[in-house]
N, C-alpha and C positions, 0 to 999 in steps of 0.2 A: 445487716441481715439475716433471718435466719432460715428465708425464702430463696436465698439465692443458690444457684449451682456447687456443688462441693466439689473439689478436685483433690484427688492426694496421689503423692509420686511415691509409688512401691516402694521397698527399702532396699528391693534391688531389682537392676533396670530402673526403666522408666516408662512401665506403664500405670496408665493414668484410670483410677477406680471410680468409676461415675457414681454420687448417689443419686438416688433415682430420686425426684420431688414427691412430697405427700401431693396428693390426686389432687388435694383444695388449692396446695397455692401452684399448678397446673393449671389451672386456669386465670388466674391473675397475668404469671409468665405468658399465655397465649392473649390475654387480650392485651398486655403495654405492648407485645412486640407487633401486634397485629393493626394495635393504634398506630402505633411508627412509622410501619409500611404502611396504611392508608394515609396517614395525612401528608404523608413525605407523596408520592404520587399523584394523590387530589389539587395536593398546594402547584405542583409542576404544571399540572394542566386547570387551573381555574387561582389566581393568586388573590383572590375574592376572600377564599378561605384563611380566615385567620385563629381558630379554635374548634376542637375536638375534645369533646370524654366520653368514656363509654361507665355505663351503669349497669351491673348484673347484682340484681336479687335471687340470694339462691333460698327457697322458702321449704323448709318441711314441715308437714302438719299433721298433729292425731287427732282425732274427731270422736269423742262419745256422745252416738246420744242417747234418753231415754223417755218411754211417755208411761204413765199411772203404772210405775214402778217394773216395766218391761224394756227392753235395748230395743231401740230403735234403730239403731245401726253404727258400726264402727270401722273408719275407715280409716288411713295412714295415706300421705302423698309426698311428690318429690317435684318438683321443677323451679326453672329455674329463668328469670323475664329479663330480657335487656333492653337498656334505653340509651340508645347512641343519640349524645347532641353532637350538633354539627354548625358552626355561627359562620355566615358566610358577610363581607362590607369590613365593615372597625367596630371597636366599642362604641364610639360613639354612635353610630343607626347601624346596624344587621338585620338579617330576618328574622329575629324574635318580635321583631319593633311593633309594642301591642299585641304581643302575643298572637301577632299575625301567622303563625307556623300550627301546623299539626303535628304530631309525633306520633314515631312510626317503632313501637315497642316491637318486640318478635321473642323466639324465644331460643335459649341455647338449651339441647339438648343433654342431658343429666351423665354424661361418659365423661373419660379421663384419657383423651382421646385428642390429644393437640391435630389436627388437621381438621377430624369432623367438627368442634370448636372452630377452630378459624374459620373456618366453609360456611357459618352461620354467625360468623359476625362478619362476614365480608358482605352477606345479601342482607343483611339487615343497613350495613352502613350506607348502601346502597343507596336502596331505598329514601333515607334520610339525606343523603347529598341530594338525591333528583327533588324532592318536594323539597328541604334548602332553596335549592336553583330558585323554583317557580316561587316562593313565599320572598324571597330578597325584590325578583320583577315585584310581582304588588307591591310592594312596599315604595320602591323608588316608582313607580306608577304615581301612585296615592300621594306622593309628598309633591306631587305635581299639582295634581288636578283638586286637592281639601287643601281646606282653611289650616293655617297651624294652630296645634297641639296647645293644649297648655301645659304640659309637663316638656319640658325642654330637656329637662337630662339627657345622659345618655343611655343606651340601653343594656352596659358589661361595664364590670368593669373588674381590674387587677386583683386577686388574691394571693395571698405566698403560697409559695409550694408546701406542703404535705407528705413527711410519709409516715405513716401506722398501719402495723398491721395486727389483726390478733391472732393467738394461734390457733393451729387449726381444730375444726371442732373433735370430739369425741361423740359420734354420734347413738352407740353402742351407749356407753353411759347416761346421756341424756333420757335415750330412751323409757317412755313412763310405766311406771307400776299398772297397766290395762287393768289386770282385773282387779285392782284394788278399789281403782276409779268409776272402775261398772261396782263396784259393790253400794260405795257410797251414793253413788247416782240415781240407782234404783231406789235405794232406800228415799231420797229424799223425794221421787217421782209418788212413790207407795204412799209417802205419809198425803198428798194432795189426794191423792186418789181418795183417802177417807171419807174427804167434802163431798157429801151427795150436792153440795149447788154449783160443781167448778166442773166448766165442760173441758179444758185443760188441766194440766200438769204434767210440766215438763223440767229436767233439769239437764244439762246439757256441760260440755266441759270440751272448748278447743284450747290445743297446748303446742305455739309453734315454734320453729325454733327457724332463725335469718341468718344466713351471714351475707353482708352488705358488703362488696365489689366497688372501687371508684377509682377511676386513671383518670388522667388528659394529657393534654401538651403542654402541660407549663411543667409537667413532670412531680405530679400528686401521686399521692400512692396510697390507698386505703384500704384494708378490710376489717371490717366491724359483725362482730359477733351479737346477738342478740333473741332473748327468748320470751316468751311473754304467754300465760294461764289465764283464760276467761270461761270463770264456771258460774253459770245462767241457769235460773229457775226459777219458772214463768208459768202463770194463772192465769184464767180469767174466767169471769161468772158474766151474767146476762142480769139486768134488769128488766121489770112485766110491761116496763116502756121500749121494749128492745135497746136501751144503751150497753156497750158494753167497756166492761171495767176489768182491765190488766190492771193482774200488779206484775212486778218483777224484782230478783234478788240478784245482782252480780256482786260478783267477787274476782277481782285481781290477783295474780302472783306473776312475780318472773316463773316462778318453776312450781310447779303442783305443791310439793312437800310443803309449799307457802302459803296453800290455800287458808282459812280457819278452819279449825277441828270440825268433823262431824256432828257432835254434840252442839256447838255452837251454830252451825249450819241449821239441821233440824229444830231448834228454838225459833230461829227465823221464817221459819217453813211454817211452822204455828201459827207466828204471829199473823203472818201474810196471809195464811186461809182464814185467822179469824176476821180479818181486816176483811176482804173479799164476801164474806158474807155478809157484813156488816152492809157495806156497800152497797148491796142487791136492793137492800130498803132503804136507804140513806134520801134525805129529800132531794130533791134537784136543788145546787143556785140558781138564786136569779141573778142576773148583771148589775155588777154592783161599780161602785165608784168609793175608795175608802182608804181607812188605812192595813197595813198587814206587814208579820212575819215573815221571812223567808229565811227555810232552814238553812244550816252551811253549805247543805250540798244544791240544794236551791238556787241559792246565792250565786255558786261557784258555775250554775249552768248559767246562770242569769249574766253575770259577766263576761265571760266566756262568749255566749251568744250575743250579748247586745252592745258589750265592751271590747270583746279583744278583738272579734272580727275587723272593728277598727282600725284598731293600728296595726293590720297588718299590710307594708306599706308596697311591696308589689300592685296589689288593685290599685295605689294612688297614683300610677301610672295612664291610666284608662279614664278616658272623657267622659267613660258610662257610669263612672263610681260616684258616690255620692262626695266620697270627699268630706265626712263629718269631721273630723279632728288634723284635717292637710297642714293648715295656717294655724297651727293651736297650739305648737311647742314654745312652751314657757309660758304657757294661760291656764288658769283653773279650770278640768274637765271633771270633777269627783269633790265632795267632799274633801276639806284639809286633816279630816282624819281617818280618810284614807289612802294607802298604799299598793301599786300594782307592777308585782316582779313577773316574768316567765324567763325561766331560769330547767332549760333542759340537760343541765349539769346534774340537777338532783335524782337521787334513786327512790330517796322515802321523803317523805313532809310528813314529822313529827314518826308516829313508828306504821303507817301507810304506806309501801310500796307505791312507787306512782308511774303510770304510762307513757307518760311524754321524756322519756330519758331516751338521749343519745350520747354519744363523744362528736359525730361529725355529721352535719346537716348533709343533702340530696346534691348540693353541688361543691363537696370537699371542702367544707368552710366548718374549723371548730365552731363547738356549741358554744355559746355565751349568754353567761346573764344579762338579760334588757332589763334594767328599772325602768319600768314605761312612764308611773306615775308615783311621782314622790308627793306626801302630804298636799293632794289634789291637785298638786301642777303637772300635767304634759312633759314628758320626756326627752321622750325613744318611742321609734317604730319597731315596728318586728321586719328585720331588713333581708333580702336575696341580696346576692352581687350585681342584679338591676337599682341603680340608685335612682329615687325623684329627686326635684327639685327641692333644695335646702336639708337630705339627708341622704351620703354618698358611703359605699362600700358595704361590706355583710355584717351582718352578726350571728350567723348558725342560725338563721331560722327560714332556709331556703330544704323546703318540704313536700312530698307524693308521694301518693301510694304506688306500687312499683309497678311500672311502664306511661308513668305520668310526663305531665312537665313540671319543675319544681317552682313552689311561689311562694309566697311568705305566709307562712304560716304557726299557728300558736303549738307549746306544747306545755309545760308545765305551767299555768297560770297559779300566783299565789295573792289572797286579797289579805293587807295585815290593816288592820285599826292601831291608831297610838293611843285609842280610849275607847273604853269597851264596858260594858256593865253584863250583868249576870241575866242567867237565863229567867229567870226571873222578874228581874226590875225589867227587863225588854219587854215583857206579856206585859208588865203593868201600866208600861208608854203605853202600848196596844190600846187599854182599855181606858188610856184619858182620853184618846184623842179620840177612840170612837164616841166620846161620850161628848168632847167638844164639838163633835161635826156633825152631832146629830142621830149619830145610829147606832142601833141595838149591841150592833155586835164589831169586829172587822176582822181578818181574814188570817191565820196559819196554814205557810204553803211546807205538809210534811217532807214530801217526797215527788219528784219532779223525770220523768223519761225521757228529757230533752225536749228540744226547741229549734226554732228557726228563727233567720233573721234578714229583712231588704236591707240594699244597704245602695242599690244603683238609684238610679235620676231617673228611671222609665215609669217607677210605682212610689210612692209613698212608701219613707222609710221608716219602719214600724218593725214588733217584733211580736213572738208567741213563745210562750214557754209553756210548757204540757205539763201540770201536775196530775198525780194518779192518786195522792194522798192530800186532804185539804179539810180545814176543821176552822167553824165560825168559833172563834173565842167573843164571849159576850161580854158588853161592859160591866154588867152586871155581877158578874163573876160566876153566876151559872156555869157549871161545866160543860166543856166545849164538845161542838155537835160535828161527827164526821158528816161531809156533804160529797153531793158526786157535781160530773158535771161542767169541771169550773177550767178556761181558759186563761192564764194571764198574759192579757195586751198592751201595747202601748208602743208612743214615740220614744229613743232612745234619750235626743238631752233631756226633754221635760221631766222623764224618768228618774234620771241623776239626780237631778235637782231635791228631787224626792226623799232623797235614804238619809236618813234623821238620825242613827246609832247604830251600835254593833253588836253583838257581846264575845263574850270572852274564850270560846270556843269555835277549834277549827274543824270541819269538814271537808274530806276530802269525795269528788265524784270526778273515778275514772270511768274513759271511757273513748269513743271513736269520732272522729271530723270529717266528717264531708260533702267539707266544701269545692273549690274548683279544681283543684291537684285528685282530688280523691279522697278513702279511707285512711287518715292517718290517726296514731294512737295519742292520746292528747289526757292533760288533767284539770281538774281546776279546782281550788282547798278556798277555803272561805269561811268567816265565822257569821252567824245568823246575822241578817240585818235586817231593822223595823223603817218602815216605807211609810210618811202619811198621808199617802192619794196613789193607789194603782185601781188600776180597769183591768174590770173580767169579763168576759163575755158565756156564753153557754157554747159548751163543745156540740161539736156535731155528732150526731148518731144514729144509728143502724135502724129501720123504722121494723125488722125480722122481730118474730116476738119468741119469745124461749123457743128453746126445743119441749115440742108436743108431745114426743115420746119422753119415758122415764130413761136413762142412763140404761145398759142393762145387766150390770153389774147390781143395780138399783134395785130392776124391778121383780118384784116377788113371785109373778106370772111366767118369768123365763128360767124361773132354777124350780 
């Protein structure tokens, strides 16, 4: 191992020359040493203790923010979040049962002092152990007084020992060219300022460097480096009826130099600005039930929200989850021409860098490609080290935001169609189906800003995908018409049956998913799909009028 302390005997005598560990390696050495010390002593005091792990996210960020051509903020930071996990009981039943425990993350000072790091680790581990004791006692009490649970699988499972260390990060080499980034962002937001219809014109960038540490009492030791860059351009306008109309352009790359060229982004912003002006006077769409096409990006969000969350195995441990697909392995759940994989080992889908890449998950298990649906048949769930009835063992999809409790989460979702049509053929299918159903038009969903879904039992299982650019496609072939105020809604099982066809071009939506264990990076790649029956509702809106006063930079009286 390149991180081990190395000793050399001098050529003369017995002098030992000790090469000091790099600062980044000292953290892992201290974590491992303290884990072994504390586990050994706690085990002597409490023989119910059977497993512990330490996780640290060492995060460095650079942020630049601009508004209407002016810099509004530049900052950078570095911090470490420490997440200890303490398990009492046995693999079959422990203090984490049905997520019946809290997480007590802490911070570790960004120093290269073993004593200071060890003190922070000790204090947070003590808190975690005390919490685990309380949680375990509650679990045992609940077992005595509550009815038997639907899922009788164990609370935890063994995993193979893993040793993997990325080399130390060269922070100086990774530092972005802030001046060049500022110059681009100022140009982007200044272009939005030129449009008098816009109420905001924001261009931001966040470059994040993460070095993740994981060590456990099974002997695993993992250090993984990652970088991510998010560049966002945002603007908003307001219609005369008070409806707020936002549009976004998001760009993702592993490092800033991988972002699209300045000229390419400026073209996108000009197009976005033009669309925003058109949205101000676009007609408000009425509620609708009929055929529609979802673009590749919109379909990606659709499958992530409505399908992907129902594949997350650990959710199915709970009696409060809807268990949409729990007993459906081997059964058809999608049309036979569709397959879905989730693959965190991919760094690119086509030519697009994807946000859901990682080598090891947050329980120390290697990332794995999971074939969830094959030719319409459900094959597998996304699993952590928490089994469920019928599925045992992790497939590398335990994920969490720094400081959270790992849960089954998505990674890079990829939808593939074995048969496809061209975009023009898909549009003709839409027109034909609209005529068949007696509609003057169907809908084309060009872009979305996100969505959400409910999967529990205490409320109806439904979804809401939030489009920001929607067009009416007329059955008689008239030019498409931009509309506003549309939300795509429905219930999942009925919607899956309405997918009729897909086109032959894959698009990717990179984003962050903020489900139960916090915000984690994901992507969703899909062809456009044609659905013969969707339901829309009117989007909620503000009743506030547009600004009464003109923008000061556009007010002739102020100059």
